[in-house]
C-alpha beads as a LAMMPS data file, in Angstrom:
LAMMPS data file: protein, C-alpha beads

176 atoms
175 bonds

1 atom types
1 bond types

-500.0 500.0 xlo xhi
-500.0 500.0 ylo yhi
-500.0 500.0 zlo zhi

Masses

1 110.0

Atoms # bond

1 1 1 281.019 212.482 354.581
2 1 1 280.686 214.794 357.556
3 1 1 283.570 215.788 359.791
4 1 1 283.207 216.518 363.478
5 1 1 285.064 219.748 364.195
6 1 1 284.159 219.936 367.826
7 1 1 282.640 217.748 370.480
8 1 1 280.498 218.864 373.355
9 1 1 280.827 216.152 375.938
10 1 1 278.411 216.250 378.795
11 1 1 277.860 213.230 381.036
12 1 1 274.593 214.831 382.112
13 1 1 273.350 214.203 378.575
14 1 1 274.634 210.634 378.433
15 1 1 271.668 209.092 380.225
16 1 1 273.294 208.487 383.603
17 1 1 271.543 209.506 386.834
18 1 1 274.428 211.077 388.746
19 1 1 273.084 214.567 388.078
20 1 1 275.035 216.713 390.587
21 1 1 278.336 214.943 390.029
22 1 1 278.002 214.823 386.278
23 1 1 277.044 218.448 385.670
24 1 1 280.506 219.457 386.874
25 1 1 282.082 217.473 384.020
26 1 1 280.459 219.386 381.170
27 1 1 283.121 220.057 378.544
28 1 1 283.582 221.823 375.222
29 1 1 286.388 220.021 373.354
30 1 1 287.933 220.998 370.034
31 1 1 289.542 218.402 367.729
32 1 1 292.751 220.066 366.554
33 1 1 293.449 217.986 363.446
34 1 1 290.058 218.867 361.981
35 1 1 290.347 222.652 362.264
36 1 1 290.713 224.148 358.768
37 1 1 293.636 226.577 358.172
38 1 1 291.272 229.556 358.123
39 1 1 289.681 228.472 361.439
40 1 1 285.979 228.036 362.154
41 1 1 283.103 229.524 364.124
42 1 1 281.686 227.625 367.100
43 1 1 278.323 228.620 368.528
44 1 1 276.063 226.900 371.015
45 1 1 275.008 226.266 374.600
46 1 1 276.458 224.069 377.284
47 1 1 275.399 223.155 380.816
48 1 1 276.371 225.715 383.446
49 1 1 280.154 225.803 383.818
50 1 1 280.006 227.070 387.434
51 1 1 277.581 224.695 389.231
52 1 1 279.731 224.549 392.407
53 1 1 278.829 228.183 393.173
54 1 1 275.265 227.171 394.066
55 1 1 276.487 226.616 397.616
56 1 1 277.826 230.211 397.686
57 1 1 274.461 231.860 396.979
58 1 1 274.704 231.943 393.182
59 1 1 272.403 229.812 391.050
60 1 1 272.665 229.147 387.328
61 1 1 269.394 229.850 385.548
62 1 1 270.306 228.396 382.196
63 1 1 273.068 227.096 379.992
64 1 1 276.266 228.945 379.131
65 1 1 275.932 230.456 375.665
66 1 1 279.030 230.885 373.530
67 1 1 280.034 232.303 370.142
68 1 1 283.695 231.630 369.476
69 1 1 286.036 231.754 366.485
70 1 1 288.784 229.129 366.748
71 1 1 291.994 228.499 364.822
72 1 1 295.464 227.013 364.982
73 1 1 298.581 229.034 364.203
74 1 1 302.263 228.163 364.682
75 1 1 301.685 225.401 367.229
76 1 1 299.131 227.360 369.277
77 1 1 295.376 227.380 369.572
78 1 1 293.640 230.763 369.490
79 1 1 290.031 231.522 370.218
80 1 1 288.025 234.706 370.614
81 1 1 284.353 235.522 370.927
82 1 1 281.721 236.067 373.588
83 1 1 280.166 234.151 376.491
84 1 1 276.964 234.640 378.477
85 1 1 275.719 232.901 381.639
86 1 1 272.377 233.797 383.283
87 1 1 272.500 233.470 387.080
88 1 1 270.466 234.386 390.141
89 1 1 272.239 236.593 392.683
90 1 1 271.335 238.124 396.039
91 1 1 271.540 241.920 396.310
92 1 1 274.039 243.012 398.982
93 1 1 271.868 246.020 399.912
94 1 1 268.283 244.698 400.113
95 1 1 269.018 240.916 400.195
96 1 1 266.485 240.209 397.438
97 1 1 267.243 237.739 394.670
98 1 1 267.536 239.010 391.098
99 1 1 268.541 237.722 387.670
100 1 1 271.853 238.832 386.187
101 1 1 273.593 237.863 382.948
102 1 1 277.337 237.432 383.276
103 1 1 278.611 238.663 379.924
104 1 1 282.105 238.166 378.600
105 1 1 282.079 240.254 375.415
106 1 1 285.781 239.785 374.653
107 1 1 286.637 236.166 375.447
108 1 1 290.184 235.553 374.194
109 1 1 292.457 232.543 374.439
110 1 1 295.928 231.732 373.166
111 1 1 297.481 228.525 374.392
112 1 1 300.400 226.365 373.323
113 1 1 299.543 222.905 372.015
114 1 1 301.224 220.045 373.859
115 1 1 300.351 216.898 371.997
116 1 1 296.754 215.911 372.679
117 1 1 294.452 215.773 369.697
118 1 1 291.712 217.630 371.562
119 1 1 291.721 220.759 373.684
120 1 1 289.119 221.341 376.365
121 1 1 287.934 224.983 376.233
122 1 1 285.699 224.676 379.315
123 1 1 288.296 225.664 381.965
124 1 1 289.193 228.804 380.011
125 1 1 285.530 229.724 379.520
126 1 1 284.799 229.030 383.193
127 1 1 287.681 231.258 384.325
128 1 1 286.480 234.223 382.257
129 1 1 282.925 233.815 383.561
130 1 1 284.183 233.780 387.160
131 1 1 286.335 236.878 386.545
132 1 1 283.231 238.754 385.344
133 1 1 281.120 237.747 388.341
134 1 1 280.262 240.893 390.358
135 1 1 282.009 241.026 393.754
136 1 1 279.186 243.022 395.384
137 1 1 276.022 242.332 393.381
138 1 1 273.327 245.022 393.516
139 1 1 269.897 244.652 391.986
140 1 1 269.964 248.235 390.638
141 1 1 273.322 247.804 388.897
142 1 1 271.907 247.649 385.370
143 1 1 269.392 250.444 385.980
144 1 1 266.370 248.252 385.264
145 1 1 265.042 248.337 388.819
146 1 1 265.285 250.382 391.996
147 1 1 266.853 248.754 395.037
148 1 1 264.536 248.979 398.069
149 1 1 267.456 249.615 400.417
150 1 1 268.844 252.421 398.249
151 1 1 265.400 253.999 397.892
152 1 1 264.917 253.940 401.690
153 1 1 268.349 255.527 402.223
154 1 1 267.634 258.284 399.702
155 1 1 264.241 258.996 401.299
156 1 1 265.815 259.259 404.760
157 1 1 268.507 261.598 403.431
158 1 1 265.904 263.835 401.819
159 1 1 263.980 264.116 405.116
160 1 1 266.997 265.204 407.139
161 1 1 267.912 268.366 405.300
162 1 1 270.933 269.927 406.844
163 1 1 272.202 273.434 406.921
164 1 1 274.509 274.499 404.111
165 1 1 278.187 273.951 404.823
166 1 1 278.921 277.328 403.243
167 1 1 276.930 279.315 405.810
168 1 1 280.030 280.118 407.940
169 1 1 281.880 281.380 404.871
170 1 1 278.890 283.471 403.807
171 1 1 279.088 285.398 407.133
172 1 1 282.780 286.033 406.762
173 1 1 283.570 289.683 405.982
174 1 1 286.808 290.201 404.163
175 1 1 288.520 293.568 403.731
176 1 1 289.102 294.600 400.183

Bonds

1 1 1 2
2 1 2 3
3 1 3 4
4 1 4 5
5 1 5 6
6 1 6 7
7 1 7 8
8 1 8 9
9 1 9 10
10 1 10 11
11 1 11 12
12 1 12 13
13 1 13 14
14 1 14 15
15 1 15 16
16 1 16 17
17 1 17 18
18 1 18 19
19 1 19 20
20 1 20 21
21 1 21 22
22 1 22 23
23 1 23 24
24 1 24 25
25 1 25 26
26 1 26 27
27 1 27 28
28 1 28 29
29 1 29 30
30 1 30 31
31 1 31 32
32 1 32 33
33 1 33 34
34 1 34 35
35 1 35 36
36 1 36 37
37 1 37 38
38 1 38 39
39 1 39 40
40 1 40 41
41 1 41 42
42 1 42 43
43 1 43 44
44 1 44 45
45 1 45 46
46 1 46 47
47 1 47 48
48 1 48 49
49 1 49 50
50 1 50 51
51 1 51 52
52 1 52 53
53 1 53 54
54 1 54 55
55 1 55 56
56 1 56 57
57 1 57 58
58 1 58 59
59 1 59 60
60 1 60 61
61 1 61 62
62 1 62 63
63 1 63 64
64 1 64 65
65 1 65 66
66 1 66 67
67 1 67 68
68 1 68 69
69 1 69 70
70 1 70 71
71 1 71 72
72 1 72 73
73 1 73 74
74 1 74 75
75 1 75 76
76 1 76 77
77 1 77 78
78 1 78 79
79 1 79 80
80 1 80 81
81 1 81 82
82 1 82 83
83 1 83 84
84 1 84 85
85 1 85 86
86 1 86 87
87 1 87 88
88 1 88 89
89 1 89 90
90 1 90 91
91 1 91 92
92 1 92 93
93 1 93 94
94 1 94 95
95 1 95 96
96 1 96 97
97 1 97 98
98 1 98 99
99 1 99 100
100 1 100 101
101 1 101 102
102 1 102 103
103 1 103 104
104 1 104 105
105 1 105 106
106 1 106 107
107 1 107 108
108 1 108 109
109 1 109 110
110 1 110 111
111 1 111 112
112 1 112 113
113 1 113 114
114 1 114 115
115 1 115 116
116 1 116 117
117 1 117 118
118 1 118 119
119 1 119 120
120 1 120 121
121 1 121 122
122 1 122 123
123 1 123 124
124 1 124 125
125 1 125 126
126 1 126 127
127 1 127 128
128 1 128 129
129 1 129 130
130 1 130 131
131 1 131 132
132 1 132 133
133 1 133 134
134 1 134 135
135 1 135 136
136 1 136 137
137 1 137 138
138 1 138 139
139 1 139 140
140 1 140 141
141 1 141 142
142 1 142 143
143 1 143 144
144 1 144 145
145 1 145 146
146 1 146 147
147 1 147 148
148 1 148 149
149 1 149 150
150 1 150 151
151 1 151 152
152 1 152 153
153 1 153 154
154 1 154 155
155 1 155 156
156 1 156 157
157 1 157 158
158 1 158 159
159 1 159 160
160 1 160 161
161 1 161 162
162 1 162 163
163 1 163 164
164 1 164 165
165 1 165 166
166 1 166 167
167 1 167 168
168 1 168 169
169 1 169 170
170 1 170 171
171 1 171 172
172 1 172 173
173 1 173 174
174 1 174 175
175 1 175 176
């Protein structure tokens, strides 16, 4: 006899053809009555939890990956682990698109239980992913590539060498 400890409900996987509308309803639900006293580990992938940002210039490039430990203690649900969402961003300096992984290395949740047999973790996961989204994305942020705009600025600065700011102080003669 196998017990279902969690349910990943995704209408996009249910065979319906309402793709855009259904992707927004992707959910990771946990059945509370089936969580053992010592908790359990939940690991997997789910459809992008932030599909509405595609209109804002962000594009999901894959599923949200999660590794979470879950348990129930004194009428509350706790969860901690990590999340990762690959997305495509536009660099604010050179306006080129680049791939960036939103990483949430310390996902943590503690919420009171109010009756339902299942708890949907998706809104909590989505919130942490959005909080880790860079406000001003730059393609050279991780150090793996050189931004064309930054390289052009550095080259222009190197060409216009200016006189030392200390030159006036160097000419100053002080009495000893």
